[in-house]
C-alpha positions as a printed NumPy array, in Angstrom:
array([[-35.861,  70.147, -68.448],
       [-37.409,  69.668, -71.908],
       [-34.982,  66.842, -72.671],
       [-35.824,  65.116, -69.45 ],
       [-39.557,  65.359, -70.08 ],
       [-39.164,  64.069, -73.635],
       [-37.057,  61.153, -72.48 ],
       [-39.532,  60.308, -69.776],
       [-42.418,  60.476, -72.229],
       [-40.593,  58.228, -74.689],
       [-39.877,  55.709, -71.942],
       [-43.5  ,  55.746, -70.96 ],
       [-44.644,  55.23 , -74.557],
       [-42.05 ,  52.555, -75.226],
       [-43.035,  50.201, -72.395],
       [-46.394,  49.555, -70.813],
       [-46.51 ,  49.423, -67.03 ],
       [-47.138,  45.946, -65.642],
       [-50.769,  45.158, -64.98 ],
       [-51.886,  45.756, -61.41 ],
       [-52.759,  42.078, -60.992],
       [-49.315,  40.989, -62.161],
       [-47.699,  43.385, -59.692],
       [-49.873,  42.05 , -56.868],
       [-48.999,  38.481, -57.797],
       [-45.323,  39.352, -57.88 ],
       [-45.509,  40.91 , -54.433],
       [-47.339,  37.848, -53.141],
       [-44.737,  35.453, -54.552],
       [-41.967,  37.516, -52.971],
       [-43.746,  37.744, -49.632],
       [-41.574,  36.7  , -46.694],
       [-44.659,  35.667, -44.771],
       [-45.896,  33.365, -47.542],
       [-42.469,  31.765, -47.854],
       [-42.276,  31.113, -44.122],
       [-45.813,  29.721, -44.151],
       [-44.956,  27.213, -46.872],
       [-41.659,  26.276, -45.203],
       [-43.282,  25.499, -41.871],
       [-46.16 ,  23.73 , -43.627],
       [-43.502,  21.428, -45.128],
       [-42.193,  20.672, -41.631],
       [-45.652,  19.907, -40.261],
       [-46.901,  17.842, -43.208],
       [-43.718,  15.751, -43.37 ],
       [-44.147,  14.997, -39.683],
       [-47.832,  14.182, -40.005],
       [-47.373,  11.773, -42.905],
       [-44.937,   9.73 , -40.811],
       [-47.705,   9.382, -38.224],
       [-50.408,   8.566, -40.791],
       [-48.056,   5.975, -42.27 ],
       [-47.768,   4.369, -38.843],
       [-51.566,   4.376, -38.604],
       [-51.738,   2.516, -41.913],
       [-49.287,  -0.054, -40.591],
       [-50.812,  -0.74 , -37.166],
       [-54.324,  -1.053, -38.59 ],
       [-53.155,  -3.525, -41.241],
       [-54.359,  -1.172, -43.976],
       [-51.233,  -1.192, -46.117],
       [-52.965,  -3.22 , -48.798],
       [-56.294,  -1.424, -48.471],
       [-55.331,  -0.086, -51.885],
       [-53.998,  -3.16 , -53.626],
       [-52.081,  -1.508, -56.453],
       [-50.246,   1.713, -57.334],
       [-50.698,   4.404, -58.552],
       [-54.324,   3.248, -58.712],
       [-56.076,   2.289, -55.494],
       [-57.758,  -0.739, -57.07 ],
       [-57.247,  -1.991, -60.624],
       [-59.197,   0.347, -62.871],
       [-59.873,   3.086, -60.305],
       [-57.813,   5.751, -58.559],
       [-60.216,   5.958, -55.626],
       [-61.481,   3.304, -53.208],
       [-64.573,   1.315, -54.121],
       [-66.335,  -1.57 , -52.453],
       [-64.982,  -4.967, -53.43 ],
       [-65.52 ,  -8.324, -51.815],
       [-62.808,  -9.155, -49.299],
       [-61.617,  -5.566, -48.866],
       [-62.68 ,  -3.712, -45.727],
       [-63.88 ,  -0.187, -46.468],
       [-62.057,   1.198, -43.421],
       [-58.712,  -0.194, -44.622],
       [-59.233,   1.33 , -48.053],
       [-60.123,   4.677, -46.477],
       [-57.06 ,   4.723, -44.206],
       [-54.601,   3.825, -46.964],
       [-56.212,   6.184, -49.489],
       [-56.149,   9.049, -46.971],
       [-52.447,   8.485, -46.401],
       [-51.796,   8.495, -50.148],
       [-53.878,  11.632, -50.652],
       [-52.041,  13.452, -47.87 ],
       [-48.842,  13.024, -49.892],
       [-50.161,  15.708, -52.248],
       [-50.252,  18.196, -49.35 ],
       [-46.657,  17.345, -48.451],
       [-45.642,  17.883, -52.081],
       [-47.505,  21.205, -52.317],
       [-45.782,  22.508, -49.183],
       [-42.308,  21.278, -50.171],
       [-42.526,  22.254, -53.844],
       [-44.144,  25.558, -52.947],
       [-41.234,  26.417, -50.659],
       [-38.755,  25.616, -53.414],
       [-40.625,  27.609, -56.081],
       [-40.992,  30.648, -53.824],
       [-37.251,  30.578, -53.228],
       [-36.565,  30.273, -56.972],
       [-38.603,  33.367, -57.885],
       [-36.905,  35.552, -55.273],
       [-34.048,  37.809, -56.271],
       [-31.253,  37.536, -55.5  ],
       [-31.426,  33.768, -55.323],
       [-30.212,  32.229, -52.084],
       [-28.452,  29.154, -53.398],
       [-27.577,  27.649, -50.016],
       [-31.23 ,  27.738, -48.954],
       [-32.373,  26.521, -52.372],
       [-30.204,  23.422, -52.066],
       [-31.781,  22.632, -48.713],
       [-35.3  ,  23.213, -50.045],
       [-34.674,  21.09 , -53.142],
       [-34.454,  17.962, -50.993],
       [-38.134,  18.283, -50.072],
       [-39.933,  17.864, -53.415],
       [-37.378,  15.325, -54.653],
       [-37.819,  13.326, -51.45 ],
       [-41.61 ,  13.417, -51.625],
       [-41.591,  12.118, -55.195],
       [-39.187,   9.381, -54.13 ],
       [-41.51 ,   8.475, -51.249],
       [-44.472,   8.238, -53.624],
       [-42.609,   5.848, -55.927],
       [-41.218,   3.89 , -52.995],
       [-44.739,   3.59 , -51.59 ],
       [-45.723,   1.864, -54.822],
       [-42.809,  -0.552, -54.375],
       [-43.945,  -1.244, -50.799],
       [-47.435,  -2.134, -52.004],
       [-46.255,  -4.247, -54.938],
       [-43.933,  -6.224, -52.636],
       [-46.801,  -6.837, -50.185],
       [-45.406,  -4.687, -47.331],
       [-42.284,  -6.754, -46.697],
       [-40.483,  -5.216, -43.705],
       [-37.328,  -4.086, -45.529],
       [-39.421,  -1.866, -47.805],
       [-41.533,  -0.386, -44.992],
       [-38.573,   0.564, -42.759],
       [-36.915,   2.947, -45.282],
       [-40.304,   4.582, -45.866],
       [-40.325,   5.744, -42.247],
       [-36.641,   6.684, -42.15 ],
       [-36.865,   8.824, -45.286],
       [-39.788,  10.71 , -43.728],
       [-37.576,  11.55 , -40.738],
       [-34.817,  12.751, -43.07 ],
       [-37.277,  14.929, -45.   ],
       [-38.73 ,  16.536, -41.872],
       [-35.145,  17.321, -40.775],
       [-34.337,  19.058, -44.055],
       [-37.674,  20.891, -43.966],
       [-36.86 ,  22.208, -40.493],
       [-33.351,  23.25 , -41.543],
       [-34.853,  25.095, -44.519],
       [-37.481,  26.882, -42.418],
       [-34.869,  28.049, -39.914],
       [-32.314,  29.001, -42.567],
       [-34.835,  31.192, -44.411],
       [-34.878,  33.651, -41.516],
       [-31.083,  33.849, -41.29 ],
       [-28.9  ,  36.25 , -43.281],
       [-26.481,  34.932, -45.892],
       [-23.34 ,  35.369, -43.846],
       [-20.882,  32.755, -42.553],
       [-22.031,  30.96 , -39.415],
       [-20.262,  31.496, -36.104],
       [-20.126,  29.005, -33.208],
       [-21.834,  29.85 , -29.931],
       [-20.152,  27.042, -27.955],
       [-16.614,  25.602, -28.146],
       [-15.736,  23.046, -30.832],
       [-15.76 ,  19.975, -28.515],
       [-19.357,  20.69 , -27.536],
       [-20.38 ,  21.252, -31.149],
       [-18.789,  17.943, -32.068],
       [-20.627,  16.251, -29.202],
       [-23.893,  17.738, -30.465],
       [-23.172,  16.285, -33.904],
       [-22.424,  12.889, -32.362],
       [-25.879,  12.935, -30.782],
       [-27.351,  13.081, -34.281],
       [-25.369,   9.973, -35.259],
       [-26.661,   8.099, -32.212],
       [-30.188,   9.376, -32.882],
       [-29.964,   8.005, -36.424],
       [-28.943,   4.589, -35.084],
       [-31.781,   4.794, -32.562],
       [-34.344,   5.432, -35.312],
       [-32.976,   2.595, -37.454],
       [-33.169,   0.215, -34.502],
       [-36.755,   1.285, -33.923],
       [-37.759,   0.343, -37.464],
       [-36.08 ,  -3.055, -36.999],
       [-38.09 ,  -3.669, -33.831],
       [-41.229,  -2.856, -35.803],
       [-40.127,  -5.093, -38.675],
       [-39.856,  -8.067, -36.323],
       [-42.967,  -7.269, -34.3  ],
       [-46.716,  -7.622, -34.708],
       [-47.151,  -4.299, -36.514],
       [-44.806,  -4.849, -39.443],
       [-47.731,  -5.025, -41.867],
       [-50.861,  -7.097, -42.294],
       [-51.169, -10.611, -40.87 ],
       [-49.584, -12.214, -43.941],
       [-46.551,  -9.91 , -44.157],
       [-43.195, -11.713, -43.608],
       [-41.455, -10.396, -40.483],
       [-37.785,  -9.721, -39.818],
       [-36.581, -13.06 , -38.464],
       [-34.772, -11.745, -35.403],
       [-35.761, -11.773, -31.744],
       [-38.054,  -8.858, -30.928],
       [-36.776,  -8.948, -27.344],
       [-33.144,  -8.613, -28.473],
       [-33.913,  -5.822, -30.929],
       [-35.978,  -3.972, -28.314],
       [-33.053,  -4.211, -25.882],
       [-30.664,  -2.744, -28.471],
       [-33.182,   0.013, -29.15 ],
       [-33.475,   0.758, -25.415],
       [-29.687,   0.757, -24.959],
       [-29.312,   3.285, -27.764],
       [-31.975,   5.452, -26.159],
       [-30.107,   5.439, -22.832],
       [-26.874,   6.254, -24.658],
       [-28.553,   9.126, -26.499],
       [-30.118,  10.495, -23.324],
       [-26.794,  10.22 , -21.474],
       [-25.013,  12.156, -24.218],
       [-27.686,  14.841, -24.091],
       [-27.285,  15.248, -20.34 ],
       [-23.477,  15.441, -20.655],
       [-23.75 ,  17.942, -23.484],
       [-26.215,  20.116, -21.569],
       [-23.935,  20.177, -18.532],
       [-21.188,  21.343, -20.891],
       [-23.477,  24.071, -22.223],
       [-24.09 ,  25.234, -18.666],
       [-20.357,  25.242, -17.92 ],
       [-19.545,  27.546, -20.848],
       [-22.622,  29.727, -20.275],
       [-24.2  ,  28.887, -23.622],
       [-26.865,  31.286, -24.96 ],
       [-30.273,  30.984, -23.385],
       [-31.849,  29.964, -26.697],
       [-29.531,  26.952, -26.994],
       [-30.152,  25.948, -23.383],
       [-33.888,  26.067, -24.035],
       [-33.487,  23.728, -27.006],
       [-31.346,  21.324, -24.983],
       [-33.831,  21.151, -22.095],
       [-36.731,  20.579, -24.483],
       [-34.805,  17.781, -26.186],
       [-34.014,  16.046, -22.9  ],
       [-37.647,  16.274, -21.793],
       [-39.083,  14.942, -25.051],
       [-36.494,  12.148, -25.243],
       [-37.166,  11.057, -21.659],
       [-40.916,  11.055, -22.347],
       [-40.356,   8.996, -25.486],
       [-38.305,   6.477, -23.499],
       [-41.04 ,   6.178, -20.878],
       [-43.653,   5.711, -23.587],
       [-41.538,   2.962, -25.147],
       [-41.304,   1.108, -21.833],
       [-45.068,   1.32 , -21.338],
       [-45.642,   0.223, -24.927],
       [-43.411,  -2.839, -24.501],
       [-44.897,  -3.776, -21.112],
       [-48.48 ,  -3.568, -22.404],
       [-47.949,  -5.656, -25.544],
       [-47.498,  -2.781, -28.046],
       [-51.124,  -1.625, -28.394],
       [-51.85 ,   0.2  , -31.629],
       [-52.511,   3.626, -30.098],
       [-49.183,   3.593, -28.27 ],
       [-47.325,   2.537, -31.427],
       [-48.71 ,   5.543, -33.297],
       [-47.914,   7.773, -30.302],
       [-44.363,   6.404, -30.279],
       [-43.942,   7.317, -33.947],
       [-45.194,  10.825, -33.181],
       [-42.66 ,  10.946, -30.357],
       [-39.906,   9.866, -32.751],
       [-40.8  ,  12.722, -35.09 ],
       [-40.689,  15.193, -32.195],
       [-37.332,  13.87 , -30.966],
       [-35.815,  14.145, -34.45 ],
       [-37.174,  17.654, -35.004],
       [-35.999,  18.84 , -31.584],
       [-32.642,  17.08 , -31.982],
       [-31.95 ,  18.811, -35.291],
       [-33.215,  22.106, -33.846],
       [-30.752,  21.801, -30.965],
       [-27.749,  20.991, -33.168],
       [-28.521,  23.918, -35.475],
       [-28.565,  26.143, -32.399],
       [-24.859,  25.556, -31.747],
       [-24.039,  28.134, -34.41 ],
       [-25.53 ,  31.451, -35.409],
       [-25.699,  33.821, -38.349],
       [-27.199,  36.657, -36.355],
       [-25.087,  39.542, -35.069],
       [-24.611,  38.264, -31.517],
       [-21.383,  37.647, -29.702],
       [-19.968,  34.286, -30.832],
       [-17.972,  32.088, -28.498],
       [-14.225,  32.276, -28.407],
       [-12.478,  28.934, -28.585],
       [-11.225,  27.651, -25.259]])
């Protein structure tokens, strides 16, 4: 007993206990709730900035801040100058400022994963895409401004935002899963079909940016447009939407046939509903001459379709201890 007490005393004298504040900070950084909050904040902010970017475009505010990284030569913030509308400066500057919130959410998620032990490398790789992508978007935004909003610079800006919101969603969902191999919940042909829907959805989004690049909302009034027929591009975009919706219906019928889990069926029904609503909105938008408010709403719809589409595909496998499907 004496030896034990002496050893304990020596240990106590040899190392000071960590300060209470440091312990509290450590617990906060390792908090599951804080990590989930940051992860979902990354999903939301990446989605919102796609919509604010569309607002910049439809209001012709892309050159409200005429340079980058400054807003105007010699100042980081907007200021009144002859020939520059204050509202355009405010819209573009707000969009730029919101990028910092996207970076905080994405980088915060990554850092919180780094400080956790043991490190979850698969989740870390997913989370790493966020801050890298946001920094790329910031630099690319400067290129867009310096090239006067030419359509082929604006289109990737939107597409990268959709990629980033997809990775943010995958990260947020993966955080709550254990680190065990995934198991399918539907047969391989249906999982492959679900993956094909993502390919078609990607083509659908690309076609949508081309329609915008050729249309009235590609930038300000002086921005060169994509020199292709808007009518033809809109028809291709619509055809891809019908193809995507048809694949979703076929896939969902397959899910019903194999008695897929209720959670996956819920995701599939939500995706069909949001996609159909987005198609209807697109038809109204085209028939009414693409008014600005409907263009922004259509971009919001695109974000929701992408998020729900990725959510559905990720639901075809599980890492939770439920009964996985047997191959048929």
